[in-house]
N, C-alpha and C positions, 0 to 999 in steps of 0.2 A: 493545505485543505482550507478552502472559505470559509467564512462563519455565516452567509447567506443565503447557505439548503438549510429544508426544513430536515426539525429532526426525525431521525428515524423509530419507527413506530414500530414495528414489528420484532420478534426474538431475531428473524433473519434479517432485517433490516439493521439490523444494528449489532451485529455481527459483520456484517459487510463495513459497514460503518468503521467500525473499530478495528477490523485490517486497514481500510482505506490510513485508522487516525496513525496507524503504525507506520505503513508506506509513506506519510507525509514528514512524518517525527524524520524517521531515515533521511527524505529528501533536506531535511531542515537542515540535520546534525553534517552531511555531504557539503551544503552551500558552506557551512559556519568553519567546514575545516578548509575551505576552497578547492577543495574537489569538484562543485559545476557551476555555472553562471546561466542566465542573473539568481539573483532572489529568488525563489521558490514562493516567498509571502504565503507561511502556510502560519495558521492562526494555534498555537501552540496549547492554547490555555482550553480552546476548545479540543481537541486532540484530545489532550489529557482527559476531561469532563468526558468524552465519549469511552474514551478506552475504562474510564471508574466506573463510568454507570455499565458498561458491558461486564467487568470484574463483579460488580455488585448485582447483577441477573445471572452469574455464575456464568457464562460463556466463557469459553476460551481467549485468553489474549496469546494468538498468534505472536510468532519474533519475525521480524524483519525474514528471519533466514527462511524461513516455513512459509511467508506470505510471496519468497520471489523465487524466480520458475531454476532449478537446477540449471548445473552446465549442460549437461545433456538434454535438454530445452531444444525442440525446436517446433515452429509454428508451421501451423497444420499438418500435423506430425501423419504420416502415412498420404499423405495428400500431395505433396510437392514433391516432384521429379527428381531424382538424383541427376545433379549437371554435371557432365566430366570436366576434363582440365582445359581452359582456353573458349569455355562455349560461353 
């Protein structure tokens, strides 16, 4: 999360920002453990500030597992035709 965006103004925006902050902190952790490159340059302090503000406003702080799609996720579910072997 870069620190140059405007601060969320509504509860919906704050919830979306908190979810994005959790995701961004997950990216930063993955980089610190060497799972991804290059450095995603996450503004950790800003992420933590947004999460704390969302919590203070009574919003749900989702875990990274809740934010990421599960193993059965398919993009555009139902809209993508099945493709047979070799196609």
